Every structure is written in structure tokens, then in C-alpha cells.
C-alpha positions as CSV (number, residue, x, y, z in Angstrom):
1,X,56.9,157.7,26.6
2,X,58.9,155.4,25.9
3,X,60.5,154.5,22.9
4,X,58.6,152.9,20.0
5,X,59.4,149.3,18.9
6,X,61.6,150.4,15.9
7,X,63.6,153.0,17.3
8,X,66.6,152.7,17.8
9,X,70.5,154.6,17.0
10,X,70.6,154.6,13.3
11,X,74.5,155.0,12.0
12,X,73.2,158.2,10.3
13,X,69.6,160.5,9.6
14,X,69.0,163.3,7.0
15,X,69.6,167.1,6.9
16,X,66.6,168.5,6.5
17,X,66.9,169.9,3.3
18,X,70.1,169.4,2.4
19,X,70.2,166.4,0.6
20,X,72.6,164.9,2.7
21,X,72.9,162.7,5.9
22,X,74.4,163.1,9.6
23,X,76.7,160.6,10.2
24,X,76.0,159.8,14.4
25,X,79.1,159.4,16.4
26,X,77.5,159.3,19.7
27,X,73.9,159.5,21.2
28,X,72.1,160.3,25.3
29,X,69.0,158.8,26.3
30,X,66.5,161.6,27.1
31,X,63.3,162.6,28.5
32,X,59.8,161.3,27.0
33,X,61.9,158.5,25.0
34,X,63.5,160.6,23.1
35,X,68.1,160.6,21.7
36,X,69.9,163.3,21.4
37,X,72.3,162.5,18.6
38,X,75.9,163.6,17.6
39,X,77.8,163.5,14.2
40,X,79.3,164.6,11.2
41,X,78.3,166.3,8.4
42,X,79.1,165.9,4.6
43,X,81.7,168.5,4.6
44,X,82.9,167.4,8.5
45,X,81.4,169.7,10.8
46,X,79.8,168.5,14.2
47,X,76.8,168.6,14.4
48,X,73.8,168.5,17.0
49,X,69.9,166.5,16.7
50,X,67.6,164.3,18.2
51,X,64.9,161.8,17.5
52,X,61.5,162.0,19.0
53,X,60.5,158.9,20.4
54,X,58.6,157.8,16.7
55,X,61.7,157.6,15.7
56,X,61.5,161.4,13.7
57,X,65.0,163.0,13.8
58,X,65.8,166.7,13.3
59,X,69.1,168.2,12.9
60,X,70.1,171.5,14.4
61,X,72.3,174.0,12.3
62,X,75.8,173.8,12.8
63,X,76.7,175.8,16.0
64,X,73.0,176.4,16.9
65,X,71.5,175.6,20.2
66,X,68.6,177.4,21.6
67,X,70.0,176.3,25.1
68,X,73.2,177.5,24.4
69,X,73.4,181.2,23.2
70,X,76.9,181.7,23.4
71,X,77.7,179.0,21.0
72,X,76.7,180.9,17.5
73,X,78.6,183.8,18.4
74,X,82.2,182.2,19.5
75,X,84.9,181.7,17.4
76,X,86.1,178.1,17.4
77,X,86.1,175.1,15.4
78,X,83.0,173.2,17.2
79,X,84.6,169.7,18.0
80,X,81.7,168.8,20.7
81,X,78.0,169.9,20.7
82,X,75.4,168.0,23.2
83,X,72.7,169.6,22.5
84,X,70.8,172.0,25.0
85,X,73.7,170.8,27.7
86,X,77.1,172.0,26.4
87,X,79.8,172.3,23.3
88,X,83.5,172.9,22.7
89,X,85.3,174.7,20.5
90,X,89.0,175.0,19.5
91,X,90.5,178.0,18.9
92,X,93.4,177.8,16.9
93,X,94.6,181.3,16.9
94,X,93.7,182.1,20.6
95,X,95.9,178.9,21.4
96,X,92.1,177.6,23.8
97,X,89.5,175.8,24.2
98,X,86.5,177.2,25.0
99,X,83.5,175.2,26.6
100,X,80.0,176.8,26.5
101,X,77.7,176.0,28.5
102,X,74.0,177.4,29.9
103,X,74.0,180.3,30.6
104,X,75.0,181.4,34.4
105,X,76.6,178.5,35.1
106,X,80.4,178.8,33.1
107,X,81.3,180.5,36.2
108,X,80.4,177.9,39.2
109,X,81.4,175.2,36.9
110,X,84.7,176.9,36.6
111,X,84.4,177.8,40.4
112,X,84.3,173.5,41.4
113,X,87.0,172.5,39.3
114,X,89.6,175.0,40.9
115,X,90.4,172.6,43.9
116,X,91.1,169.6,41.7
117,X,93.2,172.0,39.1
118,X,95.3,173.0,42.0
119,X,96.1,169.8,43.9
120,X,96.3,168.1,40.5
121,X,99.3,170.9,39.0
122,X,100.8,170.9,42.4
123,X,101.3,167.3,41.5
124,X,103.0,167.7,38.1
125,X,100.4,167.5,36.2
126,X,99.2,170.0,33.2
127,X,96.0,171.0,33.5
128,X,94.1,173.2,31.1
129,X,91.7,174.8,33.0
130,X,94.3,175.9,36.1
131,X,94.6,179.6,34.7
132,X,92.2,181.4,32.5
133,X,89.0,183.0,34.5
134,X,85.1,182.2,33.0
135,X,82.0,184.9,32.9
136,X,78.7,184.4,31.6
137,X,78.1,181.3,29.7
138,X,81.5,180.2,28.2
139,X,85.0,178.7,30.3
140,X,88.7,179.3,28.5
141,X,91.0,177.1,28.9
142,X,94.2,177.3,27.1
143,X,95.9,174.5,24.7
144,X,98.2,172.0,26.5
145,X,100.9,169.9,24.3
146,X,100.5,166.4,24.3
147,X,98.6,163.3,22.0
148,X,96.1,161.2,24.0
149,X,97.7,158.4,25.0
150,X,95.7,155.2,22.9
151,X,97.5,157.5,20.3
152,X,101.2,156.9,21.5
153,X,103.7,154.5,20.2
154,X,104.6,151.9,22.9
155,X,108.0,154.3,23.8
156,X,105.6,157.0,25.0
157,X,103.6,155.3,26.3
158,X,106.0,153.3,28.7
159,X,106.8,157.2,29.7
160,X,103.3,158.4,29.7
161,X,103.3,155.7,32.3
162,X,105.8,156.3,34.3
163,X,105.1,159.9,34.5
164,X,101.3,159.2,35.8
165,X,102.6,156.9,38.3
166,X,105.2,159.1,39.9
167,X,102.8,162.4,39.7
168,X,98.8,160.4,40.2
169,X,100.8,159.0,44.0
170,X,101.8,162.3,44.2
171,X,98.4,163.3,44.1
172,X,96.8,160.8,45.6
173,X,98.5,161.5,49.3
174,X,97.1,164.6,49.4
175,X,93.7,164.3,48.0
176,X,92.3,162.8,51.2
177,X,93.5,166.0,53.1
178,X,91.1,168.4,50.8
179,X,88.5,170.5,52.7
180,X,84.8,169.6,51.9
181,X,84.7,173.5,50.3
182,X,86.2,175.1,47.5
183,X,85.9,178.1,48.1
184,X,82.2,179.5,50.9
185,X,80.0,179.5,47.6
186,X,81.1,176.7,45.8
187,X,81.0,173.7,47.4
188,X,82.8,170.2,46.1
189,X,79.9,167.8,45.1
190,X,80.5,164.9,47.5
191,X,80.0,161.4,45.5
192,X,79.1,158.2,47.3
193,X,78.8,154.7,46.9
194,X,75.3,154.8,46.6
195,X,75.7,158.0,44.1
196,X,77.7,155.8,41.9
197,X,75.3,152.8,41.9
198,X,72.5,155.3,41.0
199,X,74.4,156.2,37.8
200,X,74.5,152.6,36.8
201,X,71.1,151.7,37.5
202,X,69.8,154.6,36.0
203,X,71.8,153.9,32.6
204,X,70.6,150.3,33.2
205,X,67.4,151.4,32.6
206,X,68.1,153.5,29.8
207,X,69.5,150.0,28.3
208,X,66.4,148.4,29.0
209,X,64.1,151.1,27.6
210,X,65.7,151.8,23.9
211,X,67.6,148.3,24.2
212,X,69.6,149.5,21.3
213,X,71.3,146.2,20.8
214,X,69.0,144.7,20.2
215,X,69.6,142.0,23.3
216,X,68.1,138.9,23.5
217,X,66.0,137.9,26.7
218,X,68.3,135.5,28.3
219,X,71.4,138.1,27.5
220,X,69.4,140.9,29.0
221,X,68.5,138.7,32.4
222,X,72.4,138.1,32.5
223,X,73.5,141.3,32.4
224,X,70.4,142.8,34.9
225,X,72.1,140.2,37.7
226,X,75.3,141.2,37.6
227,X,74.3,145.4,37.1
228,X,72.0,144.9,40.4
229,X,74.6,142.6,42.0
230,X,77.5,145.0,41.5
231,X,75.3,148.1,42.4
232,X,74.7,145.8,45.9
233,X,78.5,145.1,47.0
234,X,78.9,148.7,45.7
235,X,77.0,150.2,48.7
236,X,76.8,147.4,51.1
237,X,80.4,147.9,52.2
238,X,81.0,151.8,51.7
239,X,83.2,154.2,52.8
240,X,83.5,158.1,53.3
241,X,83.5,160.1,50.9
242,X,86.4,162.3,51.5
243,X,89.2,161.7,49.1
244,X,89.4,164.9,46.4
245,X,88.8,162.7,42.9
246,X,88.0,163.7,38.6
247,X,85.4,161.1,38.8
248,X,85.9,160.6,35.0
249,X,89.3,159.9,34.9
250,X,89.8,157.8,31.4
251,X,92.2,157.6,28.4
252,X,90.2,160.1,26.9
253,X,91.2,162.5,29.2
254,X,95.1,162.3,29.8
255,X,97.8,163.8,26.9
256,X,101.3,162.8,26.6
257,X,103.6,165.2,25.5
258,X,107.3,163.3,25.0
259,X,108.8,166.1,24.3
260,X,108.3,167.9,27.7
261,X,107.3,164.5,29.8
262,X,103.6,165.6,31.3
263,X,101.0,164.5,31.1
264,X,98.0,166.3,31.1
265,X,94.5,165.6,32.5
266,X,91.3,167.2,31.0
267,X,87.8,168.0,31.5
268,X,87.8,168.3,35.4
269,X,84.0,169.7,35.9
270,X,83.1,166.3,37.3
271,X,85.4,167.1,40.8
272,X,84.3,165.8,43.5
273,X,84.1,164.8,46.7
274,X,84.8,160.7,47.2
275,X,86.2,157.0,47.6
276,X,89.5,157.2,46.8
277,X,89.7,154.5,45.1
278,X,87.2,155.3,41.9
279,X,89.1,157.3,39.6
280,X,92.2,154.6,39.5
281,X,89.2,151.9,38.9
282,X,87.3,153.4,36.1
283,X,90.5,154.4,34.5
284,X,91.5,150.1,34.5
285,X,87.8,149.9,33.5
286,X,88.2,152.1,30.1
287,X,91.7,150.9,29.7
288,X,90.5,147.5,29.3
289,X,87.8,148.3,27.3
290,X,90.7,150.8,25.2
291,X,92.6,146.7,24.5
292,X,89.3,144.8,24.1
293,X,88.5,147.4,21.3
294,X,92.0,147.7,19.6
295,X,92.9,151.1,20.7
296,X,96.3,150.1,22.3
297,X,97.7,147.1,22.8
298,X,97.0,144.0,25.3
299,X,101.1,144.6,26.3
300,X,100.5,147.9,26.9
301,X,97.0,147.2,28.7
302,X,99.3,144.8,30.5
303,X,102.2,147.5,31.6
304,X,99.2,150.0,32.8
305,X,97.9,147.2,34.9
306,X,101.4,146.9,36.7
307,X,101.3,151.0,37.3
308,X,98.1,150.8,38.6
309,X,98.5,148.4,40.9
310,X,102.2,150.0,42.5
311,X,99.8,152.7,42.7
312,X,97.2,151.0,44.6
313,X,99.5,149.3,46.9
314,X,101.5,152.6,47.5
315,X,98.3,154.9,48.4
316,X,96.4,152.2,50.3
317,X,93.8,151.5,48.6
318,X,91.5,149.3,49.4
319,X,91.6,145.9,46.9
320,X,87.9,145.2,46.9
321,X,86.5,148.7,47.3
322,X,88.7,149.0,44.2
323,X,87.2,145.7,42.7
324,X,83.5,147.0,43.1
325,X,84.4,150.6,41.7
326,X,86.2,148.4,38.7
327,X,83.3,146.4,37.8
328,X,80.4,149.2,38.2
329,X,82.9,151.1,35.9
330,X,82.9,147.7,33.5
331,X,79.3,147.9,33.6
332,X,78.5,151.5,32.5
333,X,81.0,151.3,29.3
334,X,79.0,148.5,28.0
335,X,75.5,151.0,29.0
336,X,77.2,154.5,27.2
337,X,79.0,152.5,24.3
338,X,75.4,150.5,23.3
339,X,74.5,154.2,22.4
340,X,77.2,154.4,20.0
341,X,76.0,152.8,16.8
342,X,79.9,152.3,15.1
343,X,80.3,150.4,18.5
344,X,77.1,148.1,18.3
345,X,79.1,145.0,18.2
346,X,82.0,145.5,20.5
347,X,79.6,146.6,23.1
348,X,77.7,144.1,22.6
349,X,80.3,141.6,22.5
350,X,81.9,143.7,26.3
351,X,78.4,143.5,28.2
352,X,77.9,139.8,27.2
353,X,82.0,139.7,29.1
354,X,84.0,139.3,26.9
355,X,87.3,140.4,27.7
């Protein structure tokens, strides 16, 4: 089933029997033409819901998810809830965060993050997932000090970039020598250029099926051509995926504490063996988008560009592979943000190539 002609990502949907609405912040395409949504209710709580292919909306009760049975009994403030997939809570009393997964998945996910957590820690980064065990369907992670780097003032931004350059340089020189298995039972995933291209192609299919931005035929055609060209270039000269990587590194995954001058890397559950250029290319694309949307200033972005260029030279990165991964990330960002209703104008401009 495909979405109906009027099925778009709305700014809000009604909360049944409550006489109020859920303000939608994010949405994800789901099978059968449906959308999974996340938003904020009138009292400021994170809530999840869905919109079926006919545009009929459902909002689940707060902290309730039949596919995440551990959610309702877990203490803390709900921060993230992707219906049926995962949730994240902040437990201020215990000084930790709790990730809720589907039953039986937590231990495997946590085990797979350990090689990356260890490598990042030895290079000087802080990580949230390095010291606490997982059991059942919960992953406990200690809270780390700091603010998201996009929230830093220019002085702290410069310190954060220096910390990243120092620690990433150390990490990258060791990341290419990681064994393929993190444990006999939990091998590290391998994420190839073909995998990256496949993810982008899937997002393009979702964008075309839902058309959340109501793009003109000409704009759609040009974007499809750019995406197809990027996928071809990415896979045409693919290299061995043998470097340990975060795989989803962006500004929202980095916290900096000006007092300790330590940088923390979050959400390590996407860890994989990839081409070494992927992480920095993905980070740079997201920083470009942050500057485009005004989350960081242009001078801050330029500082980051210079830092990443130095790192690329220092670690021997291939400029052409870096450019391929960067372009792929730029296109994927356009697709993902197209499903965030409060960012439609920015996503449309970014997709059209405005920078």
C-alpha cells in the first residue's frame, strides 16, 4: 500500500479523548504507507504515535509501547520514543540514561559497542556506554558531562574542535587494526560502500513515495539524478571496509565539557567496520547542515572544515572517497529532514542544492 495523495507529515495530530494535540517533531516512514511519529504533548512529555496510509492518526499513552514492554516500568524522564523500536530515558536520581530495546536485544547491542567504546576511551574521548552492563531489554549508560557542541559559544567551540582533533587523530590510527570480531558470539558488523548506497537509495524511495515536501517534478527529477550519481560513484571505487567506525557521527552525538576539556561521543550502537573516510565525511556534512540551518555560525563551520581537512591529511584519508561519502551524507540528510514537519522549508532548500 502506498500513502494516499493527501498523506503528508502534519505539524500536529489529535490525542484521542484528550481534547488536545501532539506537536510532531520527527517522523519515520513505515511499511504499508504508514508513518511513525514522535512529538510533544501539551504538558511537555515525549509521546509516540502513528499515521496510517489513509491519514488516520493514533497517539499511544505516555511511556507505553507493546513492543517495548520494559518502557512502562523503567524510571526516568522519557526523551526519545520511536514506536516499536527504542526509547531513551534520563534517570536523574541515578545519574544515568536508560535505553529500552525490544526484548532480548539489549545485551547483543551493548556487547557490539564495546570495541568502539574501548578504542574511543583509549584515544581520550568520554563515552556513556563504557562501564555499565546490559540485561534483558535495557541498556544502562552513565551520564557524561557537557553540552552538545552546537550549543557552545565560539570560545568553547574552538576548545571542542581541538579536543576532537587530538583524540580522533589517536583513534583513527588505531581503528584500522581492529579485529573483525568483537567477541566470538558478537561479530562487528561490516558496513560497505554498497550498504551506504543502499541506505540512501531506500531513503530516496521513501521520499518519492510520501513526497512530504510536495516537490515539483523538475526538482524531484534533479534530486533523483544526483542521488543515483552519488550511489554509482560511491560503489564504483569501493575500498575494504576494515576501519572501526561510529557510522552515524554527527554534531548531535558529541558533548563537550569546557571545565574538563573532554569530548564525549554518544550512541555507539551503530558501530561497524567501514571505509575510514565515512565518519569524518558524515560529520562534516552534518556540520554544513547545522550552519545552513543556523544552529552554528558560518565561522564555526569554517573552523570545523579546516580541522577535518587537517585530520584527513594526518590519517591518510583518500580525498575522493571522502567526497563520495560526504555527498552521500548530504543527500541522506535531505531525505531524513524532509520527514520533520517543522523543518520543511530548510529541507527543501537543502535538497535543492542551496548552501
